[in-house]
ROSE-4610 file (N, C-alpha, C; in Angstrom, 1 decimal, always signed):
// ROSE-4610
residu = [M/M/M/R/R/R/Y/Y/Y/L/L/L/K/K/K/L/L/L/F/F/F/V/V/V/K/K/K/L/L/L/M/M/M/L/L/L/V/V/V/A/A/A/V/V/V/L/L/L/L/L/L/L/L/L/I/I/I/G/G/G/I/I/I/L/L/L/A/A/A/G/G/G/M/M/M/D/D/D/N/N/N/S/S/S/D/D/D/A/A/A/V/V/V/A/A/A/L/L/L/K/K/K/F/F/F/L/L/L/D/D/D/W/W/W/Q/Q/Q/T/T/T/P/P/P/H/H/H/A/A/A/S/S/S/M/M/M/F/F/F/A/A/A/W/W/W/V/V/V/A/A/A/G/G/G/A/A/A/L/L/L/I/I/I/L/L/L/G/G/G/V/V/V/V/V/V/L/L/L/G/G/G/M/M/M/A/A/A/L/L/L/S/S/S/T/T/T/G/G/G/V/V/V/N/N/N/L/L/L/R/R/R/S/S/S/A/A/A/W/W/W/R/R/R/E/E/E/R/R/R/S/S/S/A/A/A/R/R/R/R/R/R/A/A/A/L/L/L/E/E/E/L/L/L/S/S/S/E/E/E/Q/Q/Q/Q/Q/Q/V/V/V/E/E/E/Q/Q/Q/L/L/L/K/K/K/V/V/V/T/T/T/K/K/K/E/E/E]
num = [1/1/1/2/2/2/3/3/3/4/4/4/5/5/5/6/6/6/7/7/7/8/8/8/9/9/9/10/10/10/11/11/11/12/12/12/13/13/13/14/14/14/15/15/15/16/16/16/17/17/17/18/18/18/19/19/19/20/20/20/21/21/21/22/22/22/23/23/23/24/24/24/25/25/25/26/26/26/27/27/27/28/28/28/29/29/29/30/30/30/31/31/31/32/32/32/33/33/33/34/34/34/35/35/35/36/36/36/37/37/37/38/38/38/39/39/39/40/40/40/41/41/41/42/42/42/43/43/43/44/44/44/45/45/45/46/46/46/47/47/47/48/48/48/49/49/49/50/50/50/51/51/51/52/52/52/53/53/53/54/54/54/55/55/55/56/56/56/57/57/57/58/58/58/59/59/59/60/60/60/61/61/61/62/62/62/63/63/63/64/64/64/65/65/65/66/66/66/67/67/67/68/68/68/69/69/69/70/70/70/71/71/71/72/72/72/73/73/73/74/74/74/75/75/75/76/76/76/77/77/77/78/78/78/79/79/79/80/80/80/81/81/81/82/82/82/83/83/83/84/84/84/85/85/85/86/86/86/87/87/87/88/88/88/89/89/89/90/90/90/91/91/91/92/92/92/93/93/93/94/94/94/95/95/95/96/96/96/97/97/97]
x = [+27.0/+25.5/+25.2/+25.5/+25.4/+26.0/+27.3/+27.9/+27.5/+27.4/+26.1/+24.5/+24.5/+23.0/+23.4/+24.0/+24.4/+25.0/+26.2/+26.7/+25.4/+24.3/+23.7/+22.4/+22.7/+21.5/+22.8/+23.8/+24.6/+24.9/+25.0/+24.4/+23.0/+22.1/+21.0/+20.7/+21.7/+21.3/+22.2/+23.3/+24.3/+23.5/+22.7/+22.4/+20.9/+20.4/+19.2/+19.6/+20.9/+21.5/+22.2/+22.8/+23.0/+21.7/+20.8/+19.1/+19.0/+18.6/+18.5/+19.4/+21.0/+21.5/+21.1/+20.9/+21.2/+19.8/+18.8/+17.6/+17.2/+17.8/+18.4/+19.4/+20.2/+20.9/+19.9/+19.2/+17.9/+17.6/+16.8/+15.7/+16.2/+16.6/+17.3/+16.6/+15.7/+14.8/+13.9/+13.9/+13.0/+12.2/+10.7/+9.6/+8.9/+8.2/+7.4/+5.5/+4.9/+3.8/+3.0/+1.3/+0.8/-0.7/-1.1/-3.2/-2.9/-4.4/-5.3/-4.6/-4.3/-3.4/-2.1/-2.5/-0.9/+0.0/+1.0/+2.2/+3.5/+4.3/+5.5/+6.6/+7.1/+9.0/+9.6/+10.5/+11.2/+12.0/+11.4/+12.3/+12.4/+14.0/+14.1/+13.4/+12.6/+11.7/+11.8/+12.9/+13.4/+13.5/+13.6/+13.5/+11.6/+10.8/+9.5/+8.8/+9.7/+9.6/+10.2/+10.9/+12.1/+11.0/+10.5/+9.7/+8.6/+8.0/+6.3/+6.6/+8.0/+7.7/+8.1/+9.4/+9.7/+8.2/+7.3/+6.1/+5.0/+5.3/+4.4/+5.1/+6.2/+6.6/+6.2/+6.8/+6.3/+4.4/+3.6/+2.6/+2.4/+2.5/+2.3/+2.5/+4.0/+4.4/+3.9/+3.3/+2.8/+0.8/+0.1/-0.9/-0.9/+0.0/+0.2/+0.4/+1.1/+1.6/+0.3/-0.9/-2.2/-2.9/-3.0/-3.1/-2.5/-1.3/-0.2/-0.9/-0.6/-0.7/-2.5/-3.4/-4.7/-4.5/-3.5/-3.5/-2.5/-1.7/-0.8/-2.0/-2.8/-3.6/-4.9/-5.2/-6.5/-5.4/-3.7/-3.4/-3.4/-3.0/-2.6/-3.3/-5.5/-5.7/-7.1/-6.7/-7.1/-6.1/-4.8/-3.7/-4.0/-4.6/-4.8/-6.3/-7.3/-8.4/-8.4/-7.3/-7.1/-6.4/-5.6/-5.1/-6.3/-7.0/-7.7/-8.8/-8.9/-9.8/-8.8/-7.6/-6.7/-7.1/-6.9/-6.5/-7.8/-9.1/-11.0/-10.7/-10.3/-10.6/-10.1/-8.4/-7.7/-8.1/-8.9/-9.6/-10.8/-11.9/-12.8/-12.1/-11.3/-10.5/-9.7/-9.4/-9.0/-10.6/-11.3/-12.3/-13.5/-13.2/-14.1/-13.5/-12.0/-11.5/-11.7]
y = [-11.6/-10.9/-11.3/-12.6/-12.9/-11.9/-11.6/-10.6/-9.6/-8.7/-7.3/-7.3/-8.2/-8.4/-8.3/-9.4/-8.8/-7.1/-7.1/-5.4/-4.5/-4.9/-3.7/-3.6/-4.8/-5.1/-5.0/-5.3/-4.2/-3.1/-2.4/-0.8/+0.4/-0.9/-0.4/-0.5/-1.5/-1.5/-0.4/-0.4/+0.6/+2.0/+2.4/+3.4/+3.6/+2.7/+2.8/+2.9/+2.4/+2.2/+3.7/+4.5/+5.9/+7.1/+6.6/+7.0/+7.1/+6.3/+5.4/+6.6/+6.2/+7.5/+8.5/+9.2/+10.5/+11.0/+9.7/+10.2/+10.8/+9.2/+9.6/+10.7/+11.2/+12.4/+13.1/+13.7/+14.9/+15.1/+13.7/+13.9/+13.4/+14.0/+13.9/+14.6/+15.6/+16.1/+15.1/+15.4/+15.3/+15.2/+14.0/+14.5/+13.4/+13.6/+12.8/+12.5/+11.8/+11.0/+11.2/+12.1/+12.3/+12.2/+11.3/+10.6/+10.5/+11.9/+12.3/+12.5/+11.7/+12.4/+11.5/+10.3/+9.7/+10.2/+10.4/+10.6/+9.7/+9.5/+8.7/+9.3/+8.9/+9.2/+10.1/+10.8/+12.2/+10.6/+10.5/+9.9/+11.1/+10.4/+11.1/+10.6/+11.5/+11.6/+9.8/+10.0/+8.5/+8.2/+7.4/+6.9/+6.2/+6.9/+6.7/+6.2/+6.8/+6.4/+5.0/+5.0/+3.3/+2.7/+3.0/+1.7/+1.4/+2.5/+2.5/+1.3/+1.7/+0.8/-1.0/-0.7/-2.3/-3.0/-2.3/-2.7/-3.4/-2.2/-2.3/-3.9/-4.1/-4.9/-6.1/-6.3/-7.6/-7.6/-7.3/-7.3/-8.0/-7.1/-7.4/-9.0/-9.5/-10.8/-11.9/-11.1/-11.9/-12.3/-11.4/-11.2/-12.3/-12.2/-12.9/-14.3/-14.8/-16.1/-16.4/-16.3/-17.0/-17.8/-16.4/-16.8/-17.6/-17.6/-18.5/-20.3/-19.9/-21.6/-21.8/-21.1/-21.8/-22.2/-21.1/-21.7/-22.9/-23.0/-24.3/-25.3/-25.2/-26.8/-26.4/-25.6/-26.1/-26.4/-26.4/-26.6/-27.9/-28.2/-29.9/-30.4/-30.4/-30.9/-31.0/-29.7/-30.0/-30.9/-30.8/-31.9/-34.2/-33.6/-34.9/-35.1/-34.7/-35.0/-35.5/-34.2/-34.8/-36.1/-36.8/-38.0/-38.5/-38.8/-40.0/-39.8/-38.7/-38.8/-39.5/-39.0/-39.9/-41.7/-41.5/-42.9/-44.0/-42.7/-43.3/-43.7/-42.7/-42.9/-43.8/-44.5/-45.0/-46.9/-46.6/-48.1/-48.3/-47.4/-47.3/-47.9/-47.1/-47.3/-49.3/-49.3/-50.9/-51.7/-51.3/-52.1/-52.6/-51.2/-51.2/-52.0/-52.1/-53.4/-54.4]
z = [-111.8/-111.5/-110.1/-109.5/-108.0/-107.3/-107.7/-106.9/-107.1/-108.3/-108.7/-107.6/-107.4/-106.3/-104.8/-104.6/-103.7/-102.9/-103.8/-104.2/-103.4/-104.1/-104.6/-103.2/-102.5/-101.2/-100.5/-100.6/-99.2/-98.7/-100.9/-100.7/-99.8/-100.4/-99.7/-97.9/-97.6/-96.6/-95.4/-96.0/-95.5/-95.9/-96.7/-97.1/-96.3/-95.8/-95.3/-93.5/-92.9/-92.1/-91.9/-92.1/-92.7/-92.6/-92.8/-92.7/-91.5/-90.9/-89.8/-88.7/-88.7/-87.9/-88.4/-89.4/-89.7/-89.0/-89.0/-88.7/-86.8/-86.2/-85.3/-83.9/-84.8/-84.5/-85.0/-85.6/-85.8/-85.1/-84.1/-83.7/-82.4/-81.6/-80.7/-79.4/-79.7/-78.9/-77.7/-76.4/-75.4/-75.3/-75.3/-75.7/-74.8/-73.9/-73.2/-73.9/-74.5/-74.4/-73.8/-73.6/-73.0/-73.2/-72.7/-72.9/-71.6/-71.6/-70.7/-69.4/-68.5/-67.4/-67.5/-68.3/-68.1/-68.8/-68.3/-69.4/-69.2/-70.3/-70.5/-70.2/-69.5/-69.5/-70.1/-69.9/-71.1/-71.8/-73.8/-74.1/-75.6/-76.1/-78.3/-78.7/-79.2/-80.6/-81.1/-81.9/-82.6/-81.6/-80.4/-79.6/-79.6/-79.8/-79.7/-81.1/-82.2/-83.4/-84.0/-83.3/-83.7/-83.1/-81.5/-80.6/-81.0/-81.9/-82.3/-83.7/-84.9/-85.5/-85.5/-84.2/-84.0/-83.4/-82.3/-82.1/-82.9/-83.8/-85.1/-86.0/-86.4/-87.1/-86.5/-85.2/-84.1/-84.0/-83.6/-83.5/-85.4/-86.3/-87.6/-88.1/-87.6/-87.7/-86.8/-85.6/-85.3/-85.3/-86.0/-86.4/-87.8/-88.7/-89.8/-89.7/-88.4/-87.9/-88.1/-87.5/-87.2/-88.6/-89.4/-90.8/-92.5/-91.3/-92.3/-91.6/-90.5/-90.1/-90.8/-90.6/-90.8/-92.3/-93.1/-94.8/-94.9/-94.1/-94.5/-93.8/-92.9/-92.6/-93.3/-94.5/-95.4/-96.9/-97.1/-98.1/-97.5/-96.9/-95.9/-96.5/-95.6/-96.4/-97.0/-98.3/-100.1/-100.0/-100.5/-100.6/-100.2/-99.0/-98.3/-99.7/-99.2/-99.9/-102.1/-102.0/-103.6/-103.6/-102.9/-103.0/-102.8/-101.5/-101.8/-102.8/-103.5/-104.5/-106.0/-106.0/-107.3/-106.6/-105.7/-105.0/-105.4/-105.3/-105.5/-106.8/-107.7/-109.7/-110.1/-109.7/-109.5/-109.4/-108.1/-108.1/-108.9/-109.1/-110.2/-112.0/-112.5/-113.4/-113.2/-112.2/-111.9/-112.4/-111.2/-111.0/-112.3/-113.2/-114.9/-115.8/-115.5/-116.5/-116.6]
């Protein structure tokens, strides 16, 4: 079963790679992006799309890092508070007996 999952994953990666190569070959026309008076140098359409995808992935990961670190910090402080509360409950049980 483990080898089947590995095989399926490898085939999926191969198919996605093939689709990417075909998209690159099909969208090889040189275009320039223009915004108001500013214009980029000419590059293939695939290069612009791939660049936008990569930029989006990197920015998304960078932005989610802050949220993940904040969540980890809150979890850590909640665990400390829980441990402190459990210690206090144990002390109260001991003093009550």
